[in-house]
MARNUNU-170520 format. One record per residue: residue in three letters; x, y, z of N, C-alpha, C in turn. Coordinates in steps of 0.1 Angstrom, whole numbers, padded with zeros to 4 digits, always signed. Layout:
<pts>
alaXYZXYZXYZ
...
</pts>
This chain:
<pts>
ala+0746-0744+1107+0753-0751+1097+0747-0764+1093
glu+0746-0767+1080+0740-0779+1075+0751-0788+1070
thr+0750-0801+1074+0760-0811+1070+0752-0822+1062
arg+0758-0825+1050+0752-0836+1042+0764-0844+1036
thr+0760-0856+1032+0770-0865+1026+0767-0867+1011
val+0777-0864+1002+0775-0865+0988+0787-0873+0983
ser+0784-0884+0976+0794-0893+0971+0805-0897+0981
gly+0800-0900+0993+0809-0904+1004+0817-0893+1010
met+0815-0880+1006+0822-0869+1012+0813-0861+1020
val+0817-0856+1031+0809-0848+1040+0811-0833+1035
his+0799-0827+1033+0799-0813+1029+0792-0805+1040
thr+0797-0793+1043+0790-0785+1053+0788-0771+1048
thr+0778-0764+1052+0776-0750+1048+0781-0740+1058
asp+0788-0745+1068+0794-0736+1078+0807-0730+1072
ala+0807-0717+1069+0818-0710+1063+0831-0712+1071
ala+0831-0713+1084+0843-0715+1092+0849-0728+1090
ala+0842-0738+1084+0847-0751+1082+0857-0751+1070
tyr+0857-0741+1062+0866-0741+1050+0878-0733+1054
arg+0889-0738+1052+0902-0731+1055+0907-0725+1042
arg+0910-0712+1043+0916-0704+1032+0930-0700+1035
arg+0938-0696+1026+0951-0692+1029+0950-0678+1036
pro+0956-0676+1047+0955-0663+1054+0960-0652+1045
ser+0970-0654+1037+0974-0643+1028+0964-0639+1018
asn+0956-0648+1013+0945-0645+1004+0934-0637+1011
val+0930-0642+1023+0920-0635+1030+0924-0621+1034
leu+0936-0619+1038+0941-0606+1042+0943-0597+1030
ala+0946-0602+1019+0947-0594+1007+0933-0588+1003
ala+0923-0596+1005+0909-0591+1002+0905-0581+1013
val+0909-0583+1025+0906-0573+1036+0914-0560+1033
glu+0926-0561+1029+0935-0550+1026+0928-0541+1014
ile+0924-0548+1004+0918-0541+0993+0905-0533+0998
gly+0897-0540+1006+0885-0533+1011+0889-0521+1020
leu+0899-0522+1028+0904-0511+1036+0909-0499+1027
arg+0917-0503+1017+0922-0492+1008+0911-0485+1001
asp+0901-0493+0997+0889-0487+0990+0882-0478+0999
arg+0884-0479+1012+0877-0470+1022+0887-0459+1027
gly+0898-0458+1020+0907-0447+1023+0918-0449+1032
leu+0919-0461+1038+0930-0464+1047+0943-0468+1039
thr+0954-0462+1042+0966-0464+1034+0978-0469+1042
arg+0978-0466+1055+0989-0470+1064+0986-0484+1070
leu+0987-0494+1061+0984-0508+1065+0997-0516+1065
tyr+0998-0526+1073+1010-0535+1074+1004-0549+1074
val+1008-0557+1064+1003-0571+1062+1014-0581+1062
arg+1013-0591+1069+1023-0602+1068+1015-0615+1070
ala+1020-0626+1063+1013-0639+1064+1023-0650+1061
cys+1020-0661+1067+1027-0674+1064+1016-0684+1061
pro+1019-0696+1057+1008-0705+1054+0998-0708+1065
leu+1002-0706+1078+0993-0709+1089+0985-0698+1095
ile+0992-0686+1095+0986-0674+1101+0991-0661+1095
gly+0982-0651+1096+0986-0638+1091+0980-0627+1099
leu+0985-0615+1097+0980-0603+1104+0980-0591+1095
ile+0971-0582+1099+0970-0569+1092+0969-0559+1103
ser+0978-0550+1103+0978-0538+1113+0970-0527+1106
val+0959-0523+1112+0950-0513+1106+0952-0499+1111
ala+0954-0498+1124+0955-0485+1131+0962-0488+1144
phe+0966-0477+1151+0972-0479+1164+0962-0486+1173
gly+0967-0498+1178+0959-0506+1187+0949-0515+1180
leu+0949-0516+1167+0939-0524+1160+0947-0533+1150
thr+0948-0545+1153+0955-0555+1145+0946-0567+1144
ala+0943-0572+1132+0935-0584+1130+0944-0596+1126
trp+0941-0607+1132+0948-0620+1129+0939-0629+1121
cys+0945-0637+1112+0937-0646+1104+0944-0660+1105
asp+0936-0670+1108+0941-0684+1108+0936-0692+1096
gly+0930-0686+1087+0925-0693+1075+0910-0696+1076
arg+0905-0696+1088+0891-0699+1090+0883-0686+1096
thr+0890-0679+1104+0884-0667+1110+0894-0656+1110
leu+0889-0644+1111+0896-0632+1114+0893-0628+1129
arg+0903-0624+1137+0901-0620+1151+0908-0607+1153
trp+0901-0599+1161+0908-0587+1166+0901-0582+1179
gln+0909-0574+1186+0904-0568+1199+0904-0553+1197
tyr+0894-0547+1202+0894-0532+1202+0884-0527+1213
gly+0889-0518+1221+0880-0512+1231+0876-0523+1241
gly+0885-0533+1244+0881-0543+1254+0872-0554+1249
gln+0868-0553+1236+0859-0563+1230+0867-0571+1220
glu+0866-0585+1221+0872-0593+1211+0861-0597+1200
thr+0865-0597+1188+0856-0600+1176+0862-0611+1168
thr+0853-0621+1165+0857-0631+1156+0848-0630+1144
trp+0854-0630+1132+0847-0628+1119+0850-0639+1109
ser+0841-0644+1102+0843-0655+1092+0851-0650+1080
val+0861-0658+1076+0869-0654+1064+0860-0653+1051
ala+0848-0659+1052+0840-0659+1040+0834-0645+1038
asp+0836-0636+1047+0831-0622+1046+0842-0612+1048
ala+0852-0613+1039+0863-0603+1040+0858-0589+1038
thr+0849-0587+1029+0843-0573+1027+0837-0568+1040
gly+0829-0576+1046+0823-0571+1059+0833-0568+1070
ala+0844-0577+1070+0854-0574+1080+0861-0561+1077
ala+0864-0558+1064+0870-0546+1060+0862-0534+1064
glu+0849-0535+1063+0839-0524+1067+0840-0522+1082
lys+0840-0532+1089+0840-0531+1104+0854-0526+1108
leu+0865-0531+1103+0878-0526+1106+0880-0511+1103
ala+0874-0507+1091+0876-0493+1087+0868-0484+1097
glu+0857-0489+1102+0849-0481+1112+0856-0480+1125
leu+0863-0491+1129+0871-0491+1141+0883-0482+1140
ala+0889-0482+1128+0901-0474+1125+0898-0459+1127
lys+0886-0455+1122+0882-0441+1124+0880-0438+1139
gln+0874-0447+1147+0873-0445+1161+0887-0444+1167
ala+0896-0452+1163+0910-0452+1169+0917-0439+1165
glu+0914-0434+1154+0920-0421+1149+0916-0410+1158
gly+0903-0410+1162+0898-0400+1171+0903-0401+1185
arg+0908-0412+1189+0913-0414+1203+0927-0409+1205
gln+0935-0407+1194+0949-0404+1195+0951-0389+1198
</pts>
């Protein structure tokens, strides 16, 4: 991450430094998941945190800076700046979860 000062304000290129509304981030993730054929999604958000239930045992939480989920004993943290990438990864995991049931 690069930090610089412009007109007395500190700017950083670290995507996690920018806070977005969890509802907006999760809406983008939901669109990406629906584009990949997932339809049984549950999304809820308030100003501070939100969640999207993708499949049995796969729920992602968003705090406005990161998306986090656990699957197969592994915890993943993903930048909210890459909602499309998160949707791709979650769709891949949802297919794995479907095969486990």
